[in-house]
N, C-alpha and C positions, 0 to 999 in steps of 0.2 A: 698403203698410200704413203708416199714420201713426205716428210714434214717440210713445211715452208718456213723460211726465216724472214723476219721483219728487219730489213737492212737499216731502217730509220733509228732503231734503238741503239745500235753499236756499229762502229766501222767494220767493214767486211774483212779487214786484214788481221783482226784479233779473234781469239777463240770466242765462240758463242756459248754462254752458259746454257745448261739444259732447260732452265726455267724460261728462257727467252724463245724457245722453239714453239711456234704457234701451229696447232693442228686445226684443220677446218672442223667446225662444229664443237670445239672443246668448250667446256663449261666455264663460266666467268669465275674469276678468282675472288673468293670471299675473304678479303684481307682488309681489316679496318685501318683507317688512317691513323698514324701515330699522333698522339695528342701533344701539343706544346704545353709548356709549364703553365702559362696563364690560362689556357683552356682547362687544364686539370683543376686548378684552383677555383675557377668560376663554376665549373660543373659541380664541384663539391659544395660550394656556397649556394648554388641555385637550389639544391635539395633542401637546405635549411630555409632559404627564402620561400620555398614552396609551402612549408609548414606555416610560416608567419603570414604568408599571403592569405591562407584560409583562416588564420587566427584573427587578423586585423582588418580584413576587407569584407564588407557585407553589402550586397546589392540593395537590400532594404534593411532597416533597423538602424541602431545607433552606431555611427562611426565616430571618430574623434581624433585626438592628437596621436594615438597609436597608429592609425591609418596614415596620417601625414608623415610620421617618422619612418614607417616602413617604406612608403613609396619614395621618399627622398633617399633612403639608404639603397633601395633598389636602383635608382637612377645613378647614384654615386658608384656602386660596384659595376654597373653596366658601362658607365663612362670610362672607368679605369680600364676595363677590359678592351673597349673599343679603341682606346688610345694606344694599346700595345698590339692590337691586331693589324696585320699588314693589309693594306688596301682599304682600310676604313678611315674615313676622315669626315669632318663636319662640313656642312654646307648650309645655304640659306634655309632650305626645307627642314633639315634635321635640327638646326638651332631653333627655328620657330616651333617645331613639335616638342623639343625638349623644354623650352620655356613654358609652353602650354601644359605639358605634363606636370611640371613643378607647381604651376598655378592651380591646377585641379587638385593637386595633393594638399596645398595650403588651405583649401576651402574647409576641409574636415576639422582643422584646428581652430578655425575662426567662427564658422556658422554651423547651424544644425537645422537643416530643412529636409523634408521628406523627398520631394521631387528633385530638389537641387542635389541631394546626396546621390540619387540614382544617376543623374546626368554627369556628376563629377566622377563617379565610379567608371562608367563607360567611357567618358571623355579621357580619363587618365590612361586606361588600357589601350584605346585606339591610338592616341597620340604617342604612347610609348612604343607600340609596334611600328608605327610609321617612322618614328625617330630612328629606331634600330635599322629599319630597311633603308632609309635615306642615307644614314651614315655609312652603310656598306655598299652604297651605289646600286642597290637592287631595285630601285624605282626607275622605270623607264619614263623619261621626261619627253613629252611630245605635245603637240597642239591637239592631238586627238583625245577627246574627252572620254571615249570608251576605254582607254587604257587604265582608268582608275579601278575598274573591276578586276582586271588582270593583276594589277599591282597588289591590291588588297588581298585577293585570293591566294596569290603566290606567297606573299609575306606573312599573312596571318594563318595560313593552313598548310600549303604545300611544303614549304621549307621547314617550319617548326615540327610538324608531324613526321616529315620524312627524315629528320635528323635527331628527333628526341630519343630514338632507340639506342643511340650511342651515349646517352647521358650517364648511365651507371658505369659503363666501361670507361668513359672519359674521367669520371670522378674517382675511379679506383686506379687509374693509370699513373701511379706514383711509384717512385723507386722503392724497392722492397725494404731497404734499410731506413727509409725516411720515416720520421716519427709521426707525420701526419697521416700516413696510411693506417697505422694501428689506431691512432686517435679517431679517425673517421669510422673505422669498423666498430670501435667501442661506443662511440656516440650513437651510431645507428642502432646498435643493440640495446642501448639504454632507452632510447626513444620508443622503440617497439615493445620493450619489456615493462616499463613503468605502469601503464594503465592496466595491463593484464595481471601483473604481480599484485597491484593494489586490490583488485577484485578477488583474486585467488586467496590472498592473505585474510581478507575480511570473511570470506566464506569458510575457510578452514578454521579460523579462530572461533567462529560461531559453532562449527561442527564438533570440535574437540576442546574440552575445557583446559587440558594440560597444555596443548599447543597454544591456545589463546592466552594462557598465563605467561608462557615463555615469550610470546610475541607482543605482550602488552605494552612494553616501552615503545614499540614501533606502531602498534595498532591504535594506540590512544589518540594519535593525531588524525587517523583516517576518518572517524565519524565527523570531524570538523571540516572535512573536505566536501564541498558541495557536489552532489551527483552530476549537476550540469557541468561542473568544471572537468570531471573525469570524462564524461561523454563528449564534451566539446573538444577537448584535447585529443581524444582518440579519433574523432572525426577529422581533425586537422592533420593528424599524422597520416591517416589513410589517404585522404584527398591531397595532402601536400606533396606526396611522392610524384603522382602524374603531373601536378602543376609545376613542380620543380623540373621535371623532365621536359615539359613543354617550354619552360623558360630557357633551359639549356639548349634545346633544339633551335629556339628562336634566335638567340644571340650568337651561339657558336656556329650554327648553320649559316646564318647570314655572313659571318666573318669568313667562313670557308668559301662561300660563293664569291666574296670580294677577292680572296686570294686566287680563285680560279679565273676571275676577270683579269687579274694581273697576268696570269699565265697566257690568256688569250691575247693580251696586248703584246706580250713578248713573242708569241708564236706567229702572230698575224692571222688574218681571216682564212678559214677553210684550209688549214694546214694541220691535220690531225697528228702527223708524226712529230712535228715540232711542238705541238701542244702536249703530247705525251712526255716529251723530254722536259719541257718546262714544268709540267705537273709533277714529274718525278723529283725535280729539284725542290719544289715547294712542299710536296706532301709525303713522298716516299723516298727519302734520301738513302735508305739501306735496302731498297727493293726496286728492281728495275723492270720486272714484267708487269707493267701497269695497264697495258692496252685494254684489258677486259676486266679491270677491277670494278666490283659492284659499286662501291661508294664513289669512285671517281666518275663512273658513268652518270650517277645522279647529279653530281656537281656540274658535269658537262651539259646535261640537259637544262639545269637551272640557268646557265649562262648562254645557252645556245640561242634562245629566243631574243631577238632584238626588235627595235621599233620598226625596222624595215620588214621583218617577218610578220609582225602584227598588221602592218599596212597591207601586206600581200594577202593575209588571211581575211582581213576585212573586205578587200576588193572582191574576193571570191563569194562573199555573202551578200554582195550588193546585186540582188536579183530582180528587184521590183523597179520597173521603169518609172521615171519621174512623173509621167503623165498620169499613171495610176494613183500615185500618192497625191498629186495635185487635185485630182478629182475628189479623193477622200477628204482632204483638207478644205476644199471649197464647200463641200456639204456641211462639214462641221462649223465652218465660219458662218455659213448662211443660217444655221440653227441658232448660233449665238447672237447673230444680228437681229433675228426675229425676236428672240427672248429679251434682249436688251431694249428693243423698241416697245414691246408690250409692257415691260417692267419700268419704263422710263418714269411714270408718275411716282411709283414707289421708290425708285432710286433717287429721284430728285428730292423727295421728302427727306432722305437721310442727310443731304447736303444743305437743306433749308431749315434744319433743326425743328421740324414739326412731325407729328405722328399721323400716319394715314388713318382714315376713318375705319371704325370697327376693328381696331387692332390695339393691343396693349404693347408697352415697351418690350416686355419679355417676348411676346409673340413676334414683334417686329425684328428683334435682334436674332432670335433663334430660327425664324422662318427660313427654311432652306439653307441654313448655315452649313450643316454637315454635308448636305448634298452638294453645295458649292465647293466645299473642301474636297470631296471625292472627285468632282469634275476637274478641279485644278490638278490633282494627282494624275488623273487620266490624261489630261492635256500634256503634262510633263513627260509621261511615258510615250505618248504619241510623237512628241517633238524629237525625243531621243531616238525612237525607233525609225522615224522618217530619215533622220540624218545618217543613220547607220545602214539603212537598207536601200536607199535610192541608188539607181544604176548609173545615171549620168552625173559626171562631176563638173561639166562645163556646158555652155550653151544656154539658149533662151529658156528651155524648160527648167534648168537648174536655177536660174534667176527667179523665175516665177515661183518655184518651190520655196525659195528662201523668203520671198515676199509673203507667201501663204503662211509659213511658219511664224513670221513676224506678226502678222495679223492675229493669228491664234494666241500668241503670247500677249498681245495688247488686250484682247478680249479677256484673257485670264487675269491679267493685272487689273482690268476694270472691275471684274467680279470680286476680286480680293479687296480692292479699295472700298467698294460698296459695302461688303460684309464688315470690314473694319470700321467704317463710319457708323453702321448700325450698332455695332458693339459699343462704340464711343457714346452714342446717345443713351444706350442702356446703362452704361457705367455712370453717366452724369446724373441719372435719376436714382439708381439703386446702389451705387457705390461699387467698390472693387471686390473681387473674390479671386482666389487662385486660378480657377478655370478661365475666368475672363482675361486675366493677365497672360496666362499661357497661350490661349488661342490668339490673342492680339499680337504677341511677339512672334508666334509662328507664321501668322499671315504676313507680317512685315518681312520675315525671312523669305517666304514664298515670292513676294513681290521682287526682292533682290535677285532671286534665282531666275525668275522669268526675264527680268531686265538683262541679266547676264546672257540668257539664251538669245535675246534680240541682238545684242552686240556680236554674239558668235555668228549670226547669219551674215554679217558683213565684214568681220575681222577674224582672222585665224588666231585663236588662242585656246588654252585649256580651260574651258568654262567649268568643267566638273572639278578641276583642281581649285579654281577660284571659289566655287560654291562651297567646297569642303573647307577651305581656309576661313571663309565668312561664317560657315557653320560653327567652326571651333571658336571664333571670336564671339558669336552670339551665345554659345554655350557658356563661355567664361563670363559674359555679361549677365547671363541668366543666374549663374550660381553665386556670383559676387554682388548681384543687385540687391541682396537682402530683401527679397520680394515680400515676405510676410511682414517685416517691419514697415515697409513703405505702404503696403495695403492698409495696415492698422493706422498709420499716421494720416493717410488720405481720408479714410472713413471717419476717424475721430474728429478731424478738422471739419468735415462735412456735418457731423452731429452738432458740434459747437456752433457752426454757422446756421443751423436750423434746416439744412437741406435734406438731412437724413434723420430718422428716428433712432434713438438710443436702443430701444428694445429690439432685439434680434441682430442688430449690427455688431455689437460687442460680443454677443454669443457666438457669432459666426467667425470671429477672428481665430486663426490657428497658428501654431508654431511658436518656438521660443522667441523669435523676433517680434511677433505680435504681442506676446506677453510682456516683453521689455517695454514696448510702447505703452501698454496698458498701465504698467507700474509707474512710468514717467508721468503719464497724464493724471493718474490718481494722486501722485505726490504734488503736482502743480495745482490741481483743483483744491486739494486740502490746504496747501499753503496760501491760496488766494481766499480762503474762507468760504468756499462754496457750501451752501446749505446741505445738511445731511440727507434731505429727501430729494435732492437733485437726481433725476433719472439716470443721467450719464454717470455720476459718481457712484450711485448704487450699483449699477451694472458692473463698473470697473472693480469695485470692492468685492462683489460676489465672485467674479472670475479669479481674483487674487487669493481669495479665501480657500479655494479648492485647487489652486495651482500646485504643481509638483515638479520635481527636478527630472531632467532626462539623463542625468549622469548616474550610471549604476556601477561603473568600474572606472579605475584610473585611466585606462587607455581610451575611454569614451569622453574624456574631458574636451571641451571646446570653450572658447572665450565667451561666446554668446550665452550658453547655458550657465556658465559660471556667473556672469553678470546678472542673469535672471535670478539665480539662487540668492545672491546678495540682496537684491531688491525685494524678493519674497520674505527673506528673514527680517529686513527692516520694516516691511509692512506689518508682519505678524507681531513684532515688538510694539508697534504703535497701536495695533488693534488685536490684542490677545483674545 
């Protein structure tokens, strides 16, 4: 079969190199994209950052200033890289996510809370990923709320895992005579050898007396090394490599997608020949046969999908007529109407500040609470599914469908407000706990989300993006709200006012923030000359007597725990 020549790659009046001759069914060219200098340095740094990510970040357990420093350093290196990457620029979304990431990072240096630490951990990682994606223009902005799933899936999984395989190659793509190439090889060798060499030296020193005597100057420091230290660092080295490769694929992969977007703008829509020429200038300056390059095909696929494409795909999935969905929503709304009618005396009791007969406050607050929460989540799923699957986009049926959705949202908001009011009565009698605060905040967030869904029925805007932004703000309010301290302050004031009993209330207070409040109240009561047999003072002193520090290592330092340590030391000096 005679070979065919692609005329788009080179003018026909010049000789065609052999590598530009394209045969039908020939295999794709497996040629990696040449790395730019800033890509090489970031890939090398990302491997090191992967180790410190595993060393300084814990989903559960004590984090501290070490986590804050690491996350800020990660943002600094990423910002320096994005500034040099072509096609990457900051916008309103990226700046908001960057600021949110830095705020989540600062939490670990200031406070020390169990649930708050988990929220800050995931909050930082999610905001960091969205920041990188938004900076590189990889987030499709649209009024369609369903795009948020596509954006997060592509930015958090498809691009990072698709590009992370080039991390080691990119990190080692330095000029042969460059000193950093040898330094990187030596550093990786040292990191891999230290834990193994330490274990082997201890074993051989114990097996042979002569070898042990010769190695004594070195081995005498090994018994002082904690076993946890060795195992923890070995774990961080092993897990840090894939984490570093993911980080490399995330940042460099998004920057390359941004460069491909520039190529598409230069080439115009649906012009593959011009796109190949533009990509050759951007990615393969010394290689011209790029039409079937494996890596280039991936980048083309990442940038090929547009908002218009997603709209077309969504239109194909709209298979259910609006009448069918209206019938389903009518049945659901009728059930909620009957339920609220039957429950009206119980619901009105919550807003009238009195307890229904034959019920305790605990039973009244908890009765059906988790069932109502499950119903709210089901309703949210139903509303999203209805808006994605309905067939008609205009007409009377579509208007009725939006009204049905609005009514369903109003019923859900009503149920959430009622549950919140019940919880308020419970708190007014028995005080605050972590779970009561967490559920109350989440119900408030649900009310905002359903209110956003109501607005979405009558105004085109990205309700999912708005709900995500509000969720980030709520998460920041949650972690910086110093919840443990405020719970303790509220309950202790209630004990002083006589509305709560000291026994059990002080014992239930948890966290460093609560212990700081306990120490402050104990100091104030002592200064005021409160009798030694006062129940509240006795409970406070009992808790302070058995209090302990949460700081075990220097990187776990945080301001709140440090303040607690000082207060505990002062208390024990006064009450040895």
